[in-house]
C-alpha positions in Angstrom: 107.8 64.5 144.4 108.8 61.0 145.6 111.6 59.4 143.8 110.4 56.6 141.6 113.2 54.2 142.4 111.7 53.8 145.9 108.7 52.3 144.3 110.5 49.0 143.9 109.5 48.3 147.5 106.0 47.9 146.2 106.7 45.2 143.7 105.7 42.5 146.2 102.2 43.8 146.3 99.7 41.6 144.5 98.8 42.8 141.0 95.3 43.9 140.4 93.3 42.8 137.4 91.5 45.0 135.0 88.2 46.3 136.3 85.5 46.3 133.6 82.0 47.5 133.8 79.0 46.2 131.8 77.0 48.5 129.6 73.3 48.1 130.1 72.2 48.6 126.5 71.2 45.6 124.3 73.9 46.4 121.8 76.5 46.0 124.5 75.7 42.3 125.0 78.1 41.7 122.1 80.9 43.9 123.4 84.2 42.5 124.6 85.3 43.4 128.1 87.8 45.8 126.6 85.2 47.6 124.5 82.7 47.8 127.4 85.4 49.4 129.6 86.3 51.9 126.8 82.6 52.8 126.4 82.2 53.3 130.1 85.2 55.5 130.4 84.4 57.7 127.4 80.8 58.0 128.5 81.9 59.4 131.9 84.5 61.7 130.4 82.1 63.1 127.9 79.2 63.4 130.4 77.2 66.7 129.8 77.7 67.4 133.5 81.4 68.1 132.7 80.4 70.8 130.1 83.2 70.1 127.7 85.8 69.8 130.5 87.6 73.1 129.6 91.0 73.5 131.2 90.6 74.9 134.7 86.9 74.1 134.9 85.0 72.0 137.4 84.4 69.5 134.7 88.1 68.9 134.1 88.6 68.6 137.9 85.9 65.9 138.1 87.4 64.0 135.2 90.8 64.2 137.0 89.3 62.6 140.2 87.8 59.9 138.1 91.1 59.1 136.3 92.9 59.1 139.7 90.3 56.5 141.1 90.6 54.3 138.0 94.5 54.4 138.0 94.5 53.6 141.7 92.0 50.7 141.2 94.3 49.4 138.5 97.1 49.0 141.0 99.3 52.0 140.1 101.2 53.9 142.7 99.9 57.4 142.5 102.4 60.3 142.4 99.7 62.9 142.6 96.9 63.5 145.1 93.2 62.9 144.2 93.1 66.6 143.3 96.0 66.0 140.9 99.3 67.7 140.6 98.0 71.3 140.5 99.6 74.1 138.5 98.6 77.5 137.3 98.6 79.3 133.9 98.9 83.0 134.1 96.5 84.7 131.7 95.9 88.3 130.8 93.3 88.8 133.5 93.6 85.9 135.9 95.3 82.5 136.6 93.9 79.3 135.2 94.3 76.4 137.6 94.7 72.9 136.0 96.2 69.6 137.1 98.0 66.5 136.0 97.1 63.0 137.3 100.2 60.7 137.5 100.5 57.0 138.3 103.4 54.6 137.9 104.0 50.9 137.7 107.6 50.2 138.9 109.7 48.0 136.6 110.5 44.5 137.6 114.3 44.7 136.9 116.5 46.2 139.6 118.5 48.2 137.1 116.0 49.0 134.3 113.3 50.1 136.8 115.2 53.4 137.0 114.4 54.1 133.4 110.9 55.3 132.4 108.5 55.0 129.5 105.9 57.8 129.7 102.4 57.2 128.3 100.2 60.3 128.2 96.9 61.7 127.1 95.3 65.1 127.8 92.0 65.3 129.8 90.7 68.7 128.7 88.6 69.9 125.7 87.1 73.1 124.5 84.2 73.5 127.0 81.1 75.3 125.8 79.9 78.2 123.8 76.8 80.4 123.7 74.6 80.5 120.6 71.3 82.2 119.9 68.2 80.1 119.0 65.1 82.1 118.2 66.5 85.1 120.1 67.2 82.9 123.2 70.8 82.2 124.4 71.6 78.5 124.4 74.7 76.7 125.7 76.3 74.3 123.4 78.7 71.7 124.7 81.8 70.3 122.9 81.8 66.7 124.1 85.2 65.8 122.7 84.7 62.1 122.5 87.5 61.5 120.0 89.4 64.6 121.0 90.5 63.4 123.5 88.2 61.1 125.6 89.3 58.3 123.2 93.0 58.8 124.1 92.3 59.2 127.8 90.2 56.0 127.9 93.0 54.3 126.0 95.4 55.5 128.7 93.2 53.9 131.4 92.9 50.6 129.4 96.7 50.4 129.0 97.1 51.1 132.7 94.8 48.3 133.7 96.3 45.8 131.2 100.0 46.7 131.9 99.4 46.6 135.7 97.8 43.2 135.4 100.8 41.8 133.6 103.4 44.0 135.4 106.3 41.5 135.7 106.6 41.5 131.9 107.7 45.2 132.1 111.3 45.6 133.3 111.3 49.4 133.0 109.0 51.7 135.0 105.9 52.9 133.2 104.5 56.3 134.0 100.9 57.1 133.1 100.0 60.8 132.9 96.6 62.4 132.2 97.6 65.9 131.2 95.6 69.0 132.2 95.4 72.0 129.9 96.5 70.1 126.8 94.5 72.4 124.7 96.3 75.4 126.2 99.8 75.1 124.6 100.4 71.6 126.2 100.8 73.3 129.6 100.4 70.1 131.6 103.1 68.3 129.7 105.4 71.4 130.1 104.7 71.6 133.8 105.5 67.9 134.3 108.8 68.2 132.5 110.0 71.5 133.9 108.5 71.8 137.4 107.1 68.5 138.6 109.3 65.5 137.7 112.9 65.2 138.9 114.2 62.4 136.7 113.5 63.7 133.3 116.9 62.6 132.1 115.9 59.0 132.7 112.8 59.0 130.5 113.6 56.7 127.5 110.7 58.0 125.4 107.1 59.2 125.5 104.0 57.8 123.9 101.1 60.2 123.3 97.6 59.0 122.8 95.4 61.6 121.0 92.3 61.0 118.8 92.2 57.1 118.6 88.5 56.8 117.8 88.4 56.7 114.0 90.4 53.5 113.3 88.5 52.8 110.1 90.2 55.9 108.6 93.7 54.6 109.5 96.0 54.2 112.4 99.2 56.3 112.4 102.5 56.6 114.3 104.3 59.9 114.1 107.8 60.0 115.6 109.3 63.3 114.2 111.1 61.0 111.8 113.2 59.5 114.6 115.0 56.6 113.0 115.4 54.7 116.3 111.7 54.9 117.1 110.8 54.0 113.6 112.9 50.9 113.8 111.3 50.0 117.2 107.8 50.4 115.7 108.7 48.3 112.7 110.1 45.6 114.9 106.8 45.3 116.8 104.9 45.4 113.5 106.9 42.4 112.2 105.2 40.2 114.7 101.6 39.0 114.3 99.5 42.0 115.4 95.8 42.7 115.2 96.5 46.1 113.5 99.6 47.9 112.6 100.2 51.7 112.4 101.4 53.5 109.4 104.5 55.6 110.0 103.7 59.2 109.2 106.4 61.7 108.2 103.9 64.6 108.6 102.5 65.4 112.0 98.8 64.5 112.0 98.0 66.8 114.9 100.0 69.0 117.4 99.7 67.6 120.9 101.5 67.0 124.2 104.3 65.0 122.5 105.8 68.4 121.4 106.7 69.3 125.0 108.8 66.2 125.2 110.4 66.7 121.9 111.4 70.2 123.0 113.2 68.6 125.9 114.9 66.2 123.4 113.0 63.2 124.6 112.1 60.8 121.7 108.3 60.9 121.3 105.7 59.0 119.3 102.1 60.1 118.7 99.6 57.3 118.1 96.4 58.6 116.5 93.8 57.9 113.9 94.3 61.5 112.5 92.0 64.4 111.8 88.3 63.9 111.2 85.3 65.9 110.1 83.7 66.4 113.5 86.9 67.6 115.1 86.3 70.5 117.6 82.5 70.5 116.9 79.5 69.5 119.0 79.2 66.4 116.8 82.2 64.7 118.3 80.1 62.3 120.4 80.7 58.8 121.7 78.3 57.3 119.1 80.8 58.3 116.4 83.7 56.2 117.7 85.0 52.9 116.2 85.2 50.9 119.4 86.5 47.6 118.0 89.3 49.3 116.2 90.2 51.2 119.3 90.6 48.0 121.2 92.9 46.5 118.4 95.0 49.7 118.3 95.5 49.5 122.1 96.6 45.9 121.8 99.3 46.9 119.4 100.4 49.8 121.7 100.5 47.4 124.6 102.7 45.0 122.7 105.0 47.9 121.6 105.4 49.1 125.2 106.1 45.5 126.4 108.8 45.1 123.7 110.5 48.3 124.7 110.2 47.9 128.4 112.5 44.9 128.1 114.9 46.5 125.7 118.2 47.4 127.4 119.2 49.6 124.5 118.1 53.2 124.7 116.3 55.1 122.0 118.3 58.2 121.0 116.9 61.6 120.3 117.6 62.2 116.6 116.9 65.5 115.0 115.2 64.9 111.6 117.2 65.8 108.6 115.0 68.0 106.3 116.3 68.7 102.9 116.1 72.4 102.0 114.4 71.7 98.7 111.8 69.6 100.5 111.1 72.4 103.0 111.0 75.2 100.5 107.5 74.7 99.2 105.9 73.4 102.4 103.3 75.7 103.9 102.3 74.9 107.5 99.0 75.8 109.2 99.3 78.5 112.0 98.3 76.0 114.7 100.4 73.2 113.3 103.8 75.0 113.8 106.1 74.2 116.7 106.5 77.9 117.2 103.7 80.0 115.5 104.5 83.3 113.8 104.8 86.3 116.2 103.4 89.8 115.6 104.7 92.7 117.7 106.1 90.3 120.3 102.9 88.1 120.6 102.0 84.7 119.1 98.3 85.5 119.6 96.3 86.4 116.5 94.4 89.0 118.6 97.5 91.2 118.7 97.6 91.4 114.9 93.8 92.0 114.8 93.6 94.7 117.5 96.9 96.5 117.1 97.1 96.5 113.3 94.0 95.4 111.4 91.2 97.2 113.4 93.5 100.1 114.2 94.3 101.0 110.7 91.8 99.5 108.3 89.8 102.0 106.3 86.1 101.5 106.0 85.2 102.6 102.4 83.1 105.8 102.4 80.9 104.5 99.6 80.2 101.3 101.6 79.3 103.5 104.7 76.9 105.6 102.5 75.2 102.4 101.2 74.9 100.8 104.6 77.1 97.8 103.6 78.6 95.8 106.4 79.7 92.2 107.0 82.7 89.9 107.5 85.5 89.3 105.0 87.7 86.2 105.4 91.3 86.8 104.2 94.0 84.2 103.8 97.7 85.0 103.5 101.1 83.4 103.9 103.8 84.6 106.4 107.0 83.9 104.6 110.3 82.8 106.2 111.6 86.3 106.1 108.5 87.6 108.0 106.9 89.3 105.0 103.2 88.8 104.1 102.4 87.3 100.6 99.7 85.6 98.6 96.9 87.7 100.2 93.5 86.5 98.9 89.8 86.5 99.8 88.4 83.1 100.9 84.9 84.5 101.8 83.7 87.6 100.1 81.3 90.2 101.4 81.4 93.2 99.1 84.0 94.2 96.6 84.8 97.4 98.5 85.1 95.7 101.8 87.1 92.9 100.2 89.6 95.4 98.8 89.9 97.2 102.1 90.5 94.0 104.0 93.2 92.8 101.5 95.0 96.2 101.6 95.4 96.3 105.4 96.9 92.7 105.3 99.2 93.5 102.4 100.9 96.4 104.2 101.3 94.5 107.4 104.6 95.1 109.2 107.0 92.1 109.3 106.3 89.1 111.5 108.7 86.9 113.3 108.4 83.8 111.2 107.1 80.4 112.3 109.4 77.5 113.1 109.3 73.7 112.7 112.1 71.6 114.2 114.0 74.8 114.8 113.9 76.0 111.2 112.0 79.0 109.8 109.0 77.9 107.7 106.2 79.4 105.6 102.9 79.6 107.5 99.3 80.2 106.3 96.7 82.0 108.3 93.0 82.9 107.6 91.4 85.8 109.6 87.9 87.2 109.7 87.8 91.0 109.4 84.5 92.5 110.5 83.1 95.8 109.1 80.3 96.9 111.4 78.4 100.2 111.1 77.8 102.0 114.4 74.3 103.2 115.1 73.9 106.9 115.6 
């Protein structure tokens, strides 16, 4: 990896202006250049040809090449090849190959250019799944327009705008399109632990994830970092087109967690959860383009303010009152560290090595030919015990009782953690009762 301080040699190169493309639809005649560029980027990222751009897929690889080309056209110095900074994730059967795309704009100040602000967004999404329609298998694509084509398009918009006004940024700005963001933030982890040499010089990280529903709100989540909160409030005091609401609860787990784990101050800008999240309905037509443009203008101003700030933002562990934490119940996927069963954080371990190994199919239900799926919700307490077992989707009273019983007598788990503290965690599982044909 080339050392970024050498990039100062490139400052004499002429700055390139944003490259915008016109949409051909009648509706687009009224779009601003910024909205037109956002639409073009999201349209490409969500193209059906990319088949939901699952981590490690050809679709993710094509999007990585596109992002590389757009960053390069914006005038960034690329720290990865056109194929990206490639890394592998070892699975149970094979190795998943993903990649990060990294570009940088060197700071204009001889001293401050050795300090970095990272702006990141993940490229990948859920891919596809097979469904049966009239007995015929049909592939359904998860487009992921808001999650996270919106954040990735926002990253490219900021890269173009910041590069075009580069002398206003005294610190170096690193732009990263993360691969395998849906796989435990693997791309962010790889960047911090294997790829980038000067982690200690990163002032803070900005994560862009799900920016497309601005009419529902615009939020900044900082892990309750007082320094970052003050910085955001300072930018918000100026006249801005839109201002984020500081959120004390994490709207969504994303790549910022990898930076927080390295004690790098991090802020997630997002419009929060939405009804079509992780469904085939998450399409470009659903996005609020005008609000996206306004949000990106605010984020640009925030980066510009901090890129000239000689003071550093300290990593500050949030102070959580015990009484405040006592009654908080976190979702399984929202925890920094999920609960662990028999050494594995994967729910499959609990299902295969406990539930399906020991659950008892009621004899009377077998005689009556009763089968189906029961959904059971329960809480994993801070001491690892299971409590509050309840049925959230019933099938048959006998199957319901069998499902609840196997969960109630579960061995202890290793409890979930948030910010290093043990927390209560809720989980819902489907337990299938299927009769075998003789």
